[in-house]
Each structure stands twice: as C-alpha cells, then as structure tokens.
PAMARDO-797145 format. One record per residue (C-alpha): x, y, z. Coordinates in pm, whole numbers, plus 50000, padded with zeros to 5 digits. Each point is the difference from the previous one (the first is absolute). Example, Ala and Ser with C-alpha at 12.3 -4.5 7.8 and 13.67 -1.06 7.14 Angstrom:
% PAMARDO-797145
     px     py     pz
  51230  49550  50780
  50137  50344  49934
//
This chain:
% PAMARDO-797145
     px     py     pz
  08442  80353  55636
  49979  50213  49636
  50267  50252  49922
  49804  50238  49862
  49613  49954  50106
  49889  50327  50149
  49633  50085  50159
  49849  50342  49926
  49743  50125  50207
  49767  50293  49888
  49683  50171  50080
  49875  50305  50186
  50066  50185  50301
  49868  49845  50303
  49912  49688  49833
  50213  49764  50239
  50358  49977  49746
  50221  50057  50288
  49814  49691  50231
  49981  49763  49680
  50380  50084  49896
  50093  49895  50378
  49800  49706  50009
  50161  49857  49665
  50340  50112  50134
  49984  49782  50306
  49853  49726  49795
  50260  50026  49707
  50346  50116  50180
  49912  50341  49852
  50158  50346  49967
  49688  50304  49991
  50129  50186  49758
  49822  50368  49998
  49833  50137  49648
  49776  50279  50173
  50134  50377  49916
  49930  50140  50321
  50130  49720  50238
  50385  50054  49855
  50022  50323  50209
  50149  49945  50393
  49822  50296  50119
  49665  49890  49950
  49919  49655  50067
  49643  50039  50228
  49819  50207  49724
  50190  49793  49681
  49848  49657  50219
  50372  49869  49989
  49980  49642  50181
  50092  50035  50373
  50313  49881  50188
  49836  49683  50113
  49948  49931  49645
  50343  50052  49921
  50123  49765  50257
  49759  49722  49866
  50146  50003  49661
  50292  50260  49807
  49851  50275  49819
  50207  50195  49730
  49942  50342  49828
  49787  50171  50305
  50123  50312  50105
  50316  50023  49837
  49977  50354  49864
  49990  50328  50152
  49802  50296  49974
  50150  50170  49735
  50037  49713  49776
  49787  49936  49725
  49938  49670  49950
  49860  49884  49621
  49989  49657  49814
  50290  50010  49873
  50237  50027  50340
  49723  49769  50147
  50057  49734  49706
  50360  50019  50071
  49957  49932  50352
  49755  49733  49993
  50170  49838  49718
  50302  49963  50241
  49791  49904  50313
  49808  49734  49813
  50372  49812  49826
  50104  50042  50341
  49739  49795  50176
  49996  49777  49702
  50349  49928  50034
  49915  49863  50370
  49768  49775  49943
  49744  50271  50113
  49635  50055  49859
  50006  50397  49886
  49619  50102  50062
  49937  50318  49805
  49736  50204  50166
  49797  50319  49944
  49789  50264  49844
  50205  50194  49770
  49864  49811  49661
  50263  50190  49775
  50272  49836  50235
  49863  49666  50001
  49936  50084  49581
  50317  50062  49928
  50191  49696  50237
  49781  49712  49787
  49996  50161  49642
  50249  50197  49988
  50078  50417  49979
  50088  50259  49771
  50406  50025  49983
  50053  50336  50104
  50350  50072  50163
  50041  50108  50337
  49932  50382  50069
  50288  50197  50082
  49982  50138  50358
  50073  50360  49928
  49720  50017  49753
  49771  49827  50256
  50115  50266  50242
  49934  50303  49745
  49668  49866  49969
  49891  49995  50342
  50161  50351  50068
  49794  50167  49740
  49666  49785  50176
  50077  50120  50306
  50086  50402  49904
  49814  50031  49687
  49689  49705  50009
  49940  49728  49816
  49868  50216  49659
  50319  50130  50009
  50174  49686  49923
  49687  49886  49782
  50094  50367  49765
  50354  49861  49979
  49908  49654  49951
  49776  50146  49708
  50255  50227  49822
  50308  49704  50032
  49733  49664  49888
  49656  50102  49888
  49921  49634  49954
  50071  49926  50314
  49807  50306  50162
  49688  49830  49826
  50046  49679  50152
  49957  50158  50352
  49759  50201  50233
  50208  50349  50057
  49874  49930  50398
  50115  49706  50031
  50369  50036  50155
  50109  49648  49972
  49983  49947  49662
  50046  50359  49875
  50336  49926  50198
  50048  49697  49853
  49958  50133  49639
  50243  50288  50051
  50259  49814  50156
  50006  49735  49734
  50059  50247  49696
  50254  50207  50192
  50158  49714  50126
  49975  49802  49644
  49924  50225  49710
  49717  49812  49915
  49602  50063  50058
  49854  49741  50266
  49750  49933  49710
  50327  49903  49788
  50080  49774  50253
  49659  49830  50066
  50006  49870  49654
  50288  49773  50048
  49967  49619  50072
  49949  49937  50370
  50280  49823  50223
  49955  49760  50213
  50239  50058  50320
  49974  49643  50085
  49967  49785  49636
  50061  49698  50197
  49709  49986  50260
  49693  49850  49958
  49696  50165  50254
  49741  49831  50195
  49714  50292  50000
  49734  50056  50255
  49740  50282  50033
  49740  50112  50275
  49675  50163  49873
  49779  50016  50283
  49661  50203  49972
  50001  50375  50033
  49793  49990  50252
  50193  49803  50218
  50365  50193  49889
  49806  50328  50099
  49957  49929  50361
  50332  49827  50027
  50183  50293  49815
  49755  50256  50304
  50093  49752  50273
  50410  49975  49931
  49971  50373  49986
  49896  50094  50312
  50198  49701  50117
  50316  50230  49877
  49871  50310  50182
  49945  49806  50329
  50392  49830  49914
  50170  50363  49941
  49943  50091  49629
  49914  50347  50074
  50368  50049  50192
  50155  49828  49763
  49890  50256  49752
  50090  50257  50200
  50365  49888  50031
  49965  50033  49605
  49914  50371  50008
  50261  50111  50284
  50258  49836  49814
  49850  50233  49703
  50002  49727  49739
  49909  50139  49672
  49626  49908  49861
  50120  49945  49680
  50165  49661  50144
  49811  49685  49934
  50027  49943  50383
  49791  50278  50066
  49726  49868  49753
  49940  49668  50166
  49653  49922  50067
  49850  50241  50327
  50361  50172  50011
  49831  50295  49840
  49685  50007  50157
  50150  49981  50362
  50261  50282  49896
  49736  50210  49895
  49829  49943  50370
  50353  50102  50182
  50025  50257  49791
  49690  50136  50112
  49853  49996  49687
  49707  49746  50063
  49851  49831  50323
  50119  49687  50101
  49624  49843  49919
  50059  50128  49620
  50348  49918  49978
  49873  49606  50108
  49687  50011  49780
  50227  50141  49710
  50280  49735  50048
  49743  49717  50027
  49837  50113  49697
  50311  50006  49766
  50136  49665  50181
  49665  49834  49846
  50031  50165  49675
  50324  49883  49969
  49917  49648  50089
  49736  49991  49768
  50208  50139  49705
  50257  49693  50160
  49706  49778  49953
  49950  50105  49635
  50326  49932  49912
  50089  49654  50159
  49675  49877  49851
  50056  50104  49649
  50364  50050  49929
  50173  49766  50254
  49971  49634  49843
  50048  49743  50353
  49997  49646  50040
  49754  50012  50282
  49797  50256  50095
  49791  50048  50386
  49691  50187  49924
  50025  50120  50377
  50230  50118  50214
  50239  49831  50174
  49982  49874  50378
  50186  49680  50007
  49805  49772  49766
  50123  49620  50085
  49850  49884  49684
  50145  50279  49760
  50355  50014  50099
  50035  49641  49988
  49896  49966  49638
  50236  50275  49947
  50244  49790  50169
  49898  49712  49772
  50024  50167  49700
  50342  50168  50066
  50169  49625  50099
  49828  49879  49653
  50133  50309  49760
  50348  49923  50200
  50009  49670  49781
  49999  50167  49680
  50207  50325  50047
//
C-alpha cells in the first residue's frame, strides 16, 4: 500500500460522484473524504445530498455534516481538515478518496493555495454582524475604504467573498490582492494524486438534477429548510446559500408558490451544474475521464483500480 497516493474524484452535481467514491472505497479499503462546500453542514443532509446512513455504514466517510449552521466553512479551514483526514487514512494503510464538486477545494488541495493566515474569530464575528445588521453593501463600503485593491477583486453583492476580503485585511493588514501574488503552498507536498472526473452530457445532467430535487423534497428537504428558518439562521451564512435552500425558504416565507420555488431551485441547480461542467472540462486535469454519469460501470471502475495499482509502484 502506497503511503502517499490519494484518489480525487470531481464532477458536477448529480453526476454519480458519491457512488463512484463509495464503490472505490469498498474496492480499495478506502476512506471517503468530502470536498463539497454544502455537505459539510450537519443540518442539511437531505438538500445537500449527503451520503445516506446505509452508505456511511458500508465505508468510512469523513468531513460530512461536521459544521454547525453558524460556522462559515471555507477552503482554508477545509484544507486543514482534509489534510488531517488524508494523513490519518494513509497512516492506517487506507486509501483516501476525496470527492466533491467544489472545484476551488480540489484545486487548492492538488495545486496549492495562497498562504493566508487563519482569520481572527473576533474579526469574523464583526463582519458577520455588519452583514446581518446593515447588509453586505455596507460591509463592502468599509472594505473599499480599507482595501480598495481587494474591493476591486470582488462583486459587491457576493457576501462570502466580501466578508473574506474584509476579514483578511483586518486580520493581516494586507490586501487580499497582495496575498494572491505570493507563491502557492501545498498542504500535502508529499502526496501524489490520481485524479478522476465525470463529464456527462448536459441533457442527461439536467434530467438528473431535476429528478434529484423532486426526490429531495419527497424526503423532507422542505422541513429541513423550515428548521433553519425557525432557528433564525442568518441568510448571510453559507449554509443558507446551499442549492435549493434560498428558493424553499422563499416559499416558506410566503414570497412564492411551491411550484415557483421548485422551478427556481431546479433552474439554479442546472445552471450551477453547467458551470461545474465547464470548470472540470477546462481547469481540472484528470488521469481518467468518464464522459457520462457514474451508475456502476464495471469497466471504468476496474480500469481506475488497475491504474491505481500501477501508480503505487512509482510513488
């Protein structure tokens, strides 16, 4: 067993990534490690399509549902957690299998990330309170006055990126623009990656996105979002921006019909999947590509296993 070989599976939502990761884990004594920015939250397992309890019993799954609603998960904290899980799996002779559709997470894991220090929790709280009490545009105005270079790099209405740029400057005294000019650092420099991507036809993916949302609502997604609203979770937090949450929340607040909410959620999910397809096609260098959704193709998974066994001899 290689001490530093990690499998990475990427692709758009509803493409069968999770099933492929599970099948690989069962075949290679693997540990499935989440790289999806929504599946990290413990309160939305249905609408984020987190692995079922049955799947979790079949093979170890890590970094799923481990953050609370009020935690602002980001690529920096995820990288730290993922590195811990990967090293832990390798130390036990298990195969780490990182899977998700968050391209930024996978890119930073494989290619390295900007060496920005951890943000001061007090600054993070300050940014959140400004957004909650005054709105994101007010925070953006503060960012412009403090760090015009950083402000120029973000959309004024993109809450996550405005907060991040504000937090970085307030914590470090340097613009996010200055940090991004520094050389990338790899969190796991000793590690080699076997990369796999799923690139199905858009029409197939659209159908699967729509079907999956219907299954989610039948399984209790609406009630899941209702509990978020009952707890008064801030709309500025990432958990409230997971695909389908804003649309169902609008219905529950009486701002739209259920049909409109469903149609909007499906549309936004399809649009997101299309952007993911484009990113993985153009920016994710893969050792193997499945030009389809994964639905248990034995030939493909056996080829991946053969390649994995071959790579073990050279890393």
